[in-house]
N, C-alpha and C positions, 0 to 999 in steps of 0.2 A: 429149251430142254437141254442144250448145252451148258447152259449156266448151272442147273440142278446137278449134272453130272460133275462139273468141275466143284461146286460145293460139297457134293459128297465124297469126292476124291480127297479134298482137302480135310474134311472131318476124319476120314480114316488115315491120312498121313501124319494127323497131329498125334502126339503123344498120348497112349491110351490112360483113361481117366478111370480109378477104381477106387472101392471103399477102403478106409482106414480106420482100425479100430484105434482109439486113443487111450483107452482103459477107462475105469469108473464109470462105465455105461455110456461113454461118448465115443460117437463115430462121425467120421467125415466121408460123405458121400458125393460124387459128382455124377449128373446126367448130360451127355452131350447129346444134341439132335440137330439133323440137317432135315429140312423139309421145304415142301415148295406149296405156296398157296396159290391154288388153280385160279380162282376168281381175281385175285389181286395180280396174279402173274409176278410174283415175287419170290425170291429164294432166301433162305435164311440158314444161318447155323447160329445155335444158343449152347451156352455152358450154364449149368444150373448147380453150383456148390450147395450141400447141404449139411449142417451141422446137427445131430441128433443125439439127444439124451435119453437112454431107456432105462427105465427102473428095473429092480428085479422082480417086480410085480408086472402089472398090465399098462403101466402108464409110460407113454412117450412123448416127449417134447421136441420141437424142431423149429429150425430157422434156415430158409432158403432164399436165394435172390438169383432170379433168371438174368443172365447177361448175353446181350445180342454181340454176337462176334462178327457176323456178316450179314447183311442185308440189301438186296438190290432195291434201288429206289429208295433208300434211307432218307428221311427228312433232311439229314444233315449235307446231303449232297454227296457223301462219300459212303461207298458200299462197305468198307471196312469200318462198320459201326463201333468196334471195341476201341477204336482211336478217341472216340468222342464220350466215353463212358463217365468221364468227370466234368464235362462241359455241362452248365446250368440247362436243365431240360431233359438231360440224357442220363440220369442218375438211375440206377436199377432200383426196382421195388422189392422190398423186403417182405417176404411172405413169413407169417408166424403161425405156429399150431400146435395141438396136442391131440394125441389118439389115446383112447382109454379101452383096452379089449376087454369085450363083455364074454366073448366066447370064442372059439377057434374061427368061427366065420362071420363074427359080427364086432363091431367096434362103434363106439361114441366118439365123436370128434367136434373140434371147435378150431376154426382158422380166421384169420384176418391179413390184410395187407396194410404196408405202410409205405406211402408215396413221397420221397424225399423231393420231387419235382414241383415247383409252384406253391401251392399253399401248405405243404407239409402235412397232409391229411392222412388219418387212419382210414381203411376202406371198411366195407361192411363186414360185420362180425357174422359168421356162419356157423350154427351149431347143429348137429344131426347124428344120425345113426347111419351106418353102411353095413350091408348083408352081403357076403360073398358066397355064391353057390356054383 
């Protein structure tokens, strides 16, 4: 429990991440997460930068990559996982997608991933509709 408190404190002590409008429909957003996996008994801090292009209509395209900054019992043996981000087998996974607003409460979407580790494979393509109520 002490480690999760330290991880959360480190997250909030870090520079605040916020969205930035880059113009022409482009925006750069960043989400930071601190979490504890109960069954695995590990603590994590991740940073997830996202580049999003939104048209003047209902279409939005995005690309993001979750980057693990800190993880207890990391496979590399070093809890500061960000130090290993460019080592073979530790590259971030690229997530790509598009959203198409059908109404204020629904959207059609498609998304996939690309893994730069090992076989350099594209992940499963997911196509669907989501409803918000």
